[in-house]
C-alpha positions as CSV (number, residue, x, y, z in Angstrom):
1,X,30.9,-4.8,7.0
2,X,27.7,-2.7,7.1
3,X,28.2,0.8,5.5
4,X,27.8,4.0,7.5
5,X,24.2,5.1,6.6
6,X,25.2,8.8,7.0
7,X,27.4,8.5,3.8
8,X,24.4,7.6,1.6
9,X,21.5,9.6,0.1
10,X,19.2,6.6,0.2
11,X,19.1,3.8,2.7
12,X,16.3,1.2,3.0
13,X,15.7,-2.1,4.7
14,X,13.1,-4.7,3.8
15,X,12.1,-7.8,5.7
16,X,9.7,-10.4,4.5
17,X,10.8,-10.2,0.9
18,X,8.4,-12.6,-0.7
19,X,5.9,-10.0,-2.0
20,X,8.8,-7.7,-3.0
21,X,10.4,-10.4,-5.1
22,X,7.1,-11.2,-6.7
23,X,6.6,-7.6,-7.6
24,X,10.1,-7.4,-9.2
25,X,9.5,-10.6,-11.1
26,X,6.2,-9.2,-12.4
27,X,7.9,-6.3,-14.2
28,X,11.1,-8.1,-15.2
29,X,10.3,-8.4,-18.9
30,X,13.4,-6.3,-19.9
31,X,16.9,-6.3,-18.5
32,X,17.1,-2.8,-17.1
33,X,14.9,-0.8,-14.7
34,X,14.8,2.8,-13.6
35,X,14.3,3.2,-9.8
36,X,12.8,6.3,-8.2
37,X,13.2,6.9,-4.4
38,X,10.8,9.4,-3.0
39,X,9.1,10.2,0.3
40,X,6.3,7.9,-0.8
41,X,8.5,4.9,-1.3
42,X,10.3,3.1,-4.1
43,X,9.1,2.8,-7.7
44,X,10.7,0.5,-10.2
45,X,9.9,1.2,-13.9
46,X,10.6,-0.9,-17.0
47,X,9.9,0.2,-20.6
48,X,9.9,-1.6,-23.9
49,X,10.1,0.1,-27.3
50,X,8.3,3.2,-26.1
51,X,5.0,1.4,-26.4
52,X,4.9,-0.6,-23.1
53,X,5.7,0.5,-19.6
54,X,5.4,-1.3,-16.2
55,X,6.0,0.0,-12.7
56,X,6.1,-1.7,-9.3
57,X,5.3,0.5,-6.3
58,X,6.6,-0.4,-2.9
59,X,5.2,2.2,-0.4
60,X,7.2,3.5,2.4
61,X,5.2,1.6,5.1
62,X,6.4,-1.8,3.6
63,X,10.0,-0.9,4.6
64,X,11.4,-1.6,8.0
65,X,13.8,1.3,7.4
66,X,13.6,4.1,4.8
67,X,15.9,7.1,4.9
68,X,16.1,9.6,2.1
69,X,18.2,12.7,2.1
70,X,16.8,13.8,-1.2
71,X,14.8,12.2,-4.1
72,X,17.0,9.8,-6.1
73,X,16.9,8.2,-9.5
74,X,19.1,5.4,-10.6
75,X,19.1,2.7,-13.4
76,X,20.2,-0.9,-12.6
77,X,20.2,-4.3,-14.2
78,X,16.9,-5.8,-12.9
79,X,17.9,-9.3,-14.0
80,X,20.9,-9.2,-11.7
81,X,18.8,-7.8,-8.8
82,X,16.2,-10.5,-9.1
83,X,18.9,-13.2,-9.5
84,X,20.6,-12.0,-6.3
85,X,17.3,-12.2,-4.3
86,X,16.3,-15.5,-5.9
87,X,19.4,-17.2,-4.5
88,X,17.5,-17.2,-1.2
89,X,14.0,-17.8,-2.7
90,X,13.4,-21.1,-0.9
91,X,13.9,-19.3,2.4
92,X,12.1,-16.1,1.3
93,X,9.1,-18.1,0.2
94,X,8.7,-19.9,3.6
95,X,6.2,-18.6,6.2
96,X,8.9,-18.1,8.8
97,X,11.4,-16.3,6.6
98,X,14.1,-14.3,8.3
99,X,15.8,-13.1,5.1
100,X,16.2,-9.3,5.0
101,X,17.7,-6.9,2.5
102,X,19.3,-3.5,2.9
103,X,19.9,-1.0,0.0
104,X,22.5,1.8,0.1
105,X,22.9,4.4,-2.6
106,X,25.4,7.4,-2.5
107,X,24.2,9.1,-5.6
108,X,24.9,9.6,-9.4
109,X,27.8,7.4,-10.6
110,X,27.9,5.2,-7.6
111,X,26.7,1.6,-7.4
112,X,23.8,0.4,-5.4
113,X,25.0,-1.8,-2.5
114,X,22.7,-4.5,-1.4
115,X,23.2,-6.6,1.8
116,X,21.1,-9.7,2.1
117,X,21.1,-11.1,5.6
118,X,20.0,-14.7,6.5
119,X,20.4,-16.0,10.1
120,X,23.3,-13.7,10.8
121,X,25.1,-14.5,7.5
122,X,25.4,-11.4,5.2
123,X,25.8,-11.5,1.4
124,X,27.2,-8.3,-0.1
125,X,26.1,-7.5,-3.6
126,X,27.1,-4.4,-5.6
127,X,24.9,-3.4,-8.6
128,X,26.4,-1.0,-11.1
129,X,24.2,1.9,-12.0
130,X,23.7,2.9,-15.6
131,X,23.2,6.1,-17.5
132,X,19.7,7.3,-17.2
133,X,17.5,7.0,-20.3
134,X,14.4,9.1,-21.1
135,X,11.1,7.4,-20.1
136,X,7.8,8.2,-21.6
137,X,5.1,9.7,-19.3
138,X,2.5,7.1,-19.4
139,X,-0.5,8.0,-17.2
140,X,-4.3,8.0,-17.1
141,X,-5.9,10.8,-15.1
142,X,-9.4,10.2,-13.9
143,X,-10.8,12.6,-16.5
144,X,-9.0,10.7,-19.3
145,X,-10.5,7.3,-18.4
146,X,-13.1,6.2,-20.9
147,X,-13.9,2.7,-19.5
148,X,-12.9,0.9,-16.3
149,X,-13.5,-2.6,-15.0
150,X,-12.3,-4.1,-11.7
151,X,-12.0,-7.9,-11.7
152,X,-11.0,-10.6,-9.3
153,X,-7.7,-12.0,-10.6
154,X,-8.9,-15.6,-10.8
155,X,-11.3,-14.6,-13.6
156,X,-8.7,-13.0,-15.8
157,X,-6.3,-15.9,-15.3
158,X,-9.0,-18.4,-16.5
159,X,-9.9,-16.2,-19.5
160,X,-6.3,-15.8,-20.6
161,X,-5.6,-19.5,-20.3
162,X,-8.2,-20.1,-23.0
163,X,-6.6,-17.7,-25.6
164,X,-4.8,-19.0,-28.6
165,X,-1.1,-18.3,-28.0
166,X,-0.3,-18.5,-31.7
167,X,-2.2,-15.2,-32.3
168,X,-0.1,-12.1,-32.9
169,X,-2.8,-9.7,-31.7
170,X,-5.5,-9.6,-29.1
171,X,-8.7,-7.5,-29.5
172,X,-10.4,-5.9,-26.5
173,X,-14.0,-4.7,-26.7
174,X,-15.6,-2.8,-23.9
175,X,-19.2,-1.6,-24.2
176,X,-22.0,-0.3,-22.0
177,X,-24.3,-2.7,-23.9
178,X,-24.0,-6.4,-24.7
179,X,-21.6,-8.1,-25.1
180,X,-20.1,-5.7,-22.5
181,X,-16.6,-7.2,-22.3
182,X,-15.1,-9.3,-25.1
183,X,-11.6,-10.6,-25.7
184,X,-10.7,-12.0,-29.2
185,X,-7.7,-13.7,-30.8
186,X,-7.2,-15.1,-34.3
187,X,-4.4,-17.7,-34.5
188,X,-3.6,-21.1,-36.1
189,X,-6.5,-22.7,-34.3
190,X,-8.9,-20.1,-35.7
191,X,-10.8,-17.3,-34.1
192,X,-11.4,-17.3,-30.3
193,X,-13.9,-15.1,-28.6
194,X,-14.5,-14.9,-24.9
195,X,-17.4,-12.7,-23.6
196,X,-17.9,-11.8,-19.9
197,X,-21.2,-10.6,-18.5
198,X,-21.1,-7.4,-16.5
199,X,-23.0,-9.0,-13.6
200,X,-20.5,-11.8,-13.0
201,X,-19.6,-12.5,-9.3
202,X,-16.0,-11.9,-10.2
203,X,-16.6,-8.5,-11.8
204,X,-16.5,-6.0,-8.9
205,X,-17.0,-2.9,-10.9
206,X,-18.1,-2.2,-14.5
207,X,-17.9,1.4,-15.7
208,X,-18.2,1.8,-19.5
209,X,-19.2,5.1,-21.0
210,X,-19.0,4.2,-24.6
211,X,-18.2,1.3,-26.9
212,X,-14.4,1.0,-27.5
213,X,-12.7,-1.6,-29.6
214,X,-8.8,-1.7,-29.6
215,X,-6.1,-4.1,-30.7
216,X,-2.9,-4.9,-28.9
217,X,0.1,-7.2,-29.4
218,X,-0.3,-10.4,-27.5
219,X,3.4,-10.3,-26.8
220,X,2.8,-7.1,-24.8
221,X,-0.2,-8.5,-22.9
222,X,1.6,-11.6,-21.8
223,X,4.2,-9.9,-19.5
224,X,1.4,-7.9,-17.9
225,X,-0.2,-11.1,-16.8
226,X,2.7,-12.1,-14.5
227,X,1.3,-9.9,-11.8
228,X,-2.0,-11.9,-11.8
229,X,-0.3,-14.6,-9.7
230,X,0.4,-12.4,-6.8
231,X,-2.4,-9.8,-7.0
232,X,-5.7,-9.8,-5.3
233,X,-7.5,-7.5,-7.7
234,X,-6.9,-6.0,-11.1
235,X,-8.3,-2.8,-12.6
236,X,-8.5,-2.4,-16.4
237,X,-8.7,1.1,-17.8
238,X,-8.7,2.6,-21.3
239,X,-8.8,6.1,-22.7
240,X,-10.2,7.4,-26.0
241,X,-6.9,6.7,-27.8
242,X,-7.0,3.0,-26.7
243,X,-4.1,3.3,-24.2
244,X,-4.7,0.3,-21.9
245,X,-3.7,0.2,-18.2
246,X,-3.7,-2.8,-15.9
247,X,-3.4,-1.8,-12.2
248,X,-2.8,-4.7,-9.8
249,X,-3.4,-4.5,-6.1
250,X,-1.0,-6.8,-4.2
251,X,-1.2,-7.4,-0.5
252,X,1.9,-8.2,1.6
253,X,1.8,-10.9,4.2
254,X,1.6,-8.1,6.8
255,X,-1.4,-6.6,5.1
256,X,0.2,-3.6,3.4
257,X,-0.9,-2.7,-0.2
258,X,1.6,-2.5,-3.1
259,X,0.7,-1.8,-6.7
260,X,1.9,-2.9,-10.2
261,X,0.9,-0.9,-13.2
262,X,1.2,-1.8,-16.9
263,X,0.6,0.6,-19.7
264,X,0.2,-0.8,-23.2
265,X,-0.2,1.2,-26.4
266,X,-2.7,0.0,-29.0
267,X,-1.8,-1.3,-32.5
268,X,-2.9,1.5,-34.8
269,X,-2.7,-0.5,-38.0
270,X,-2.9,-4.3,-37.7
271,X,-2.0,-4.7,-41.4
């Protein structure tokens, strides 16, 4: 039985779920997620140990239906949400997919009801909401950006495939002068350095104001790479404190643009 939409603060319907499922998977590195429903659409945010945060942005024009009486915030088990949708993945991933999902949320203390419809058959899922936790305000304003590079995703996939997975850390060098962009690891196989010229065909934009060398945990970088496999472009930005932001542009099959953002704090003292 389909709920009465008037009883809910937030009601949304999504068709063509392939890109949405890919977005959710790309930020599903922890169990729980905080969801924000606003007039702009739906944002799903995941955080780890106050040093890493990822958000998937699904703009309002991607939804077939989007009704919001007031802005809402709720926390759910992202693993369960992804598992529910992936029950239909073979159909969702097909070109002629007819799978649609509707979300209903009454407000604080109530579960999120999700109805998944496939060829007239409706599956009813109820996701318990959890107590909200405090999230850090990760952001990089334009005036805070020290260096920025926009890359085709194929380039970054190839580069990361060459890195030594046994390394604990990854070092990132950005510079207005040669070597311009260098990624380094040091693992069991020894030190690995990959340098990329700023005039590569796959480098769309290279804006470096000063030389910056920062170190990050490879375990934090790896989850951020999940979005590479559904994104069209990726922007890398850093500030003067070494905060690293990956912003991925993801196109839906209908041509709308979604985004995934990852913020990663640097390792201050490798020792």
